[in-house]
Structure formats: structure tokens, C-alpha cells
C-alpha positions as CSV (number, residue, x, y, z in Angstrom):
1,X,-14.0,76.6,114.1
2,X,-11.2,74.1,114.7
3,X,-8.8,73.3,111.9
4,X,-7.2,69.9,112.3
5,X,-4.7,68.7,109.7
6,X,-4.4,65.2,111.2
7,X,-7.8,63.8,110.5
8,X,-7.8,60.3,112.0
9,X,-7.0,60.9,115.7
10,X,-8.6,64.3,115.5
11,X,-11.8,62.8,114.3
12,X,-11.9,60.2,117.0
13,X,-11.1,62.9,119.6
14,X,-13.8,65.3,118.4
15,X,-16.4,62.6,119.0
16,X,-15.2,61.8,122.5
17,X,-17.7,62.2,125.3
18,X,-15.4,64.8,126.9
19,X,-15.9,67.1,123.8
20,X,-19.7,67.2,124.0
21,X,-19.9,70.7,125.3
22,X,-17.4,72.0,122.8
23,X,-19.2,70.3,119.9
24,X,-22.3,72.4,120.8
25,X,-20.3,75.6,120.4
26,X,-17.9,74.9,117.6
27,X,-17.8,73.4,114.2
28,X,-14.9,71.0,113.5
29,X,-13.2,71.2,110.1
30,X,-11.0,68.2,109.4
31,X,-8.6,68.5,106.6
32,X,-7.4,65.2,105.1
33,X,-4.0,65.4,103.3
34,X,-3.5,63.7,99.9
35,X,-4.1,60.0,100.0
36,X,-4.6,59.9,103.8
37,X,-8.2,58.7,103.9
38,X,-9.4,55.2,104.5
39,X,-9.5,53.1,101.4
40,X,-7.6,55.7,99.3
41,X,-6.1,54.5,96.0
42,X,-2.4,54.7,95.5
43,X,-1.2,58.2,94.8
44,X,0.4,58.5,91.2
45,X,3.9,57.2,91.1
46,X,5.2,60.6,90.1
47,X,3.2,62.4,92.8
48,X,5.3,64.7,94.9
49,X,3.9,65.0,98.4
50,X,3.7,68.7,99.5
51,X,6.2,69.8,102.1
52,X,5.1,70.7,105.6
53,X,5.8,74.3,104.8
54,X,3.7,74.2,101.6
55,X,0.8,72.6,103.5
56,X,1.0,75.2,106.3
57,X,1.0,78.0,103.7
58,X,-1.8,76.7,101.5
59,X,-4.3,75.5,104.0
60,X,-5.7,79.0,103.7
61,X,-7.3,78.0,100.4
62,X,-9.6,75.6,102.3
63,X,-10.8,78.4,104.5
64,X,-11.2,80.7,101.6
65,X,-13.2,78.1,99.6
66,X,-15.5,77.6,102.6
67,X,-15.6,81.3,103.4
68,X,-14.3,80.8,106.9
69,X,-12.8,84.0,108.4
70,X,-11.0,82.6,111.4
71,X,-10.2,79.3,113.1
72,X,-8.7,77.8,116.3
73,X,-6.0,75.5,115.1
74,X,-5.8,72.0,116.6
75,X,-3.0,69.6,115.6
76,X,-1.4,66.5,117.0
77,X,2.2,65.4,116.1
78,X,2.7,66.2,112.4
79,X,-0.6,68.0,112.4
80,X,0.7,70.2,115.2
81,X,3.8,71.1,113.2
82,X,1.6,72.0,110.2
83,X,-0.9,74.1,112.2
84,X,2.0,76.1,113.8
85,X,3.3,76.8,110.3
86,X,-0.2,77.9,109.2
87,X,-0.5,80.2,112.2
88,X,2.8,81.9,111.3
89,X,1.8,82.3,107.7
90,X,-1.7,83.6,108.3
91,X,-1.9,85.1,111.8
92,X,-5.0,87.3,111.0
93,X,-7.0,84.1,110.2
94,X,-6.2,82.3,113.5
95,X,-7.7,82.9,116.9
96,X,-5.2,80.6,118.6
97,X,-3.5,77.3,118.4
98,X,-3.5,74.1,120.5
99,X,-0.5,72.0,119.5
100,X,-0.1,68.5,120.9
101,X,3.1,66.5,121.1
102,X,4.7,68.5,118.3
103,X,8.4,68.7,117.3
104,X,10.4,71.6,115.9
105,X,13.7,69.8,115.2
106,X,14.4,68.6,111.7
107,X,14.3,64.9,110.8
108,X,13.2,63.5,114.1
109,X,10.1,61.4,114.8
110,X,9.1,60.3,111.3
111,X,9.5,56.6,111.9
112,X,7.4,56.8,115.1
113,X,4.9,58.9,113.1
114,X,4.5,56.1,110.5
115,X,3.9,53.4,113.1
116,X,1.6,55.7,115.1
117,X,-0.7,56.4,112.1
118,X,-1.1,52.7,111.4
119,X,-1.4,51.6,115.0
120,X,-4.6,49.8,116.2
121,X,-5.4,52.7,118.6
122,X,-5.6,55.0,115.6
123,X,-7.2,52.8,112.9
124,X,-10.3,50.8,113.7
125,X,-10.4,47.2,112.3
126,X,-12.9,48.1,109.6
127,X,-10.7,51.0,108.4
128,X,-7.7,50.6,106.1
129,X,-5.1,53.3,105.3
130,X,-3.0,53.0,102.2
131,X,0.5,52.4,103.6
132,X,2.2,53.6,100.3
133,X,0.5,56.9,100.7
134,X,1.3,57.1,104.4
135,X,4.9,56.5,103.6
136,X,4.9,59.5,101.2
137,X,3.5,61.7,103.9
138,X,6.0,60.5,106.4
139,X,8.9,61.0,104.0
140,X,7.7,64.6,103.5
141,X,7.6,65.0,107.3
142,X,11.1,63.6,107.6
143,X,12.3,66.3,105.2
144,X,10.5,69.2,106.9
145,X,12.3,72.4,107.7
146,X,12.8,73.3,111.3
147,X,10.5,75.9,112.9
148,X,12.2,76.5,116.2
149,X,14.2,79.5,115.0
150,X,11.2,81.1,113.4
151,X,8.8,81.1,116.4
152,X,10.0,84.2,118.2
153,X,9.9,86.4,115.1
154,X,6.9,85.0,113.3
155,X,4.4,83.6,115.8
156,X,1.9,86.4,116.5
157,X,-1.1,84.4,117.9
158,X,-1.8,82.7,121.3
159,X,-0.4,79.2,121.4
160,X,-1.1,76.4,124.0
161,X,1.5,73.6,123.8
162,X,0.4,70.4,125.3
163,X,2.6,67.3,125.7
164,X,2.6,64.0,127.5
165,X,5.6,63.8,129.8
166,X,6.3,60.2,128.6
167,X,6.3,61.4,125.0
168,X,9.5,61.8,123.0
169,X,8.1,65.2,121.9
170,X,8.3,66.8,125.4
171,X,11.8,68.1,125.0
172,X,11.0,69.9,121.7
173,X,7.7,71.2,123.2
174,X,9.7,72.8,126.1
175,X,12.2,74.3,123.6
176,X,9.4,75.8,121.6
177,X,7.8,77.3,124.7
178,X,11.0,79.1,125.4
179,X,11.2,80.5,121.9
180,X,7.7,82.0,121.5
181,X,7.3,85.5,122.8
182,X,6.4,85.5,126.5
183,X,2.7,86.2,127.0
184,X,1.7,84.4,123.8
185,X,2.5,80.9,124.8
186,X,1.5,78.5,127.6
187,X,2.6,74.9,128.1
188,X,0.8,72.0,129.8
189,X,2.7,68.8,130.5
190,X,0.6,65.8,131.5
191,X,2.3,63.4,133.9
192,X,2.4,59.6,133.1
193,X,0.9,60.3,129.7
194,X,2.4,59.6,126.3
195,X,-0.5,60.4,123.9
196,X,-2.8,63.0,125.3
197,X,-5.6,62.5,122.7
198,X,-5.9,58.8,123.5
199,X,-4.9,58.6,127.2
200,X,-6.3,61.9,128.5
201,X,-8.9,63.4,126.1
202,X,-10.7,65.1,128.9
203,X,-7.5,67.1,129.7
204,X,-7.2,68.2,126.1
205,X,-10.9,69.2,126.1
206,X,-10.3,71.3,129.2
207,X,-7.4,73.0,127.5
208,X,-9.6,73.9,124.5
209,X,-12.1,75.5,126.7
């Protein structure tokens, strides 16, 4: 099982030709966050978008509802930040984590995240995301607590960090690799790549195997 909190890119990646062998052996569970599906109506004006920490803590309810015992966590960008929080909160329910282009430093990357979610490479012409809802998600991401200082003490599962060398996330990815207990964490840096899921999906598929 693969738990992927960022549904759009993750869904496209899971259907990539390079993932054919993995699809035969694994079931992908895509978790869409509030209001982040195509054609979603505006979230209520007084709706308070959950924090990244709250999402990472409460994703367990999805697994419990579906009676899923354990997952491999896959996340990209904000999704990677969430899946790392999930793994720290519920290590007994996680086989391992593949975190792509993630950040552990507070308040960085949210503007890029907003533009990234709405970019043509992410959203097909026939699809339409609600920009008001996306902005609520990005604002919650902007206010996220940092996780860097927690990784050494709380990360108890195997983690593979993957980053494109051309990405702004590569520095944070390297810092997280240094913080996680040796033996639990590996890092792969892809040369001349910014977005691994789009530019090098076959490399991400190899990492999952």
C-alpha cells in the first residue's frame, strides 16, 4: 500500500508506464485533502484548514476506516512533509517512506507550491482546481511547524529522501538526511532534474522497488 497525501501529481505518476510492475504488486491509496479535488466547491468561509501536523496525525483514521494495517508512504513537496509527520506519529503503521523534494524549514516554499499545484504540468486542460481552496491549503503549509529538529528523536522507520539537484528543496533534503539516525535514511539526488515525478518518473519507480 502506498499512502500519497498529494493526489494530483501522485495520481499521474502512479499511472506512468514506469510504474507498471509496481501497480501489479501494490494498491495505491490517494488521500485528497479538503477542497483539493477537481471541480470542488468553495470551502466554507469560516473553514479552518487543518495544520500539516494535524493532517500527519489524523491520516491514521483513513487507514483505520479502510482496515489497512501498514503502508509505504509516498509524498512529493507538501505531501512529503505530511507523510514524514505521519511516519513519526504512527511508526508501527508504516513500512517506510519515500519523500520527494520535501522541506523541513518553516515558512519556505509556499508560493512555489501554490504555482506548482496550478501549473499546466500538474493540471490537465479538462481539469480545474478551486484556487480559493488551494490558497487555504498553501496558507496552512506556510504556517507549518518545522520538523528538522524532531527527525533524530522521532523517526523510527526507513526513509528514502529523493530530490532533484535543480530543485530549491535539495538543501533541506540534505539537512534532513543528516538529522535522521544513520542506517534509517538514504538519499538520492538526481542531476539536472527539478521535479523528479515529472522529469524522471522511472528513477522514482526504481527507488520504490
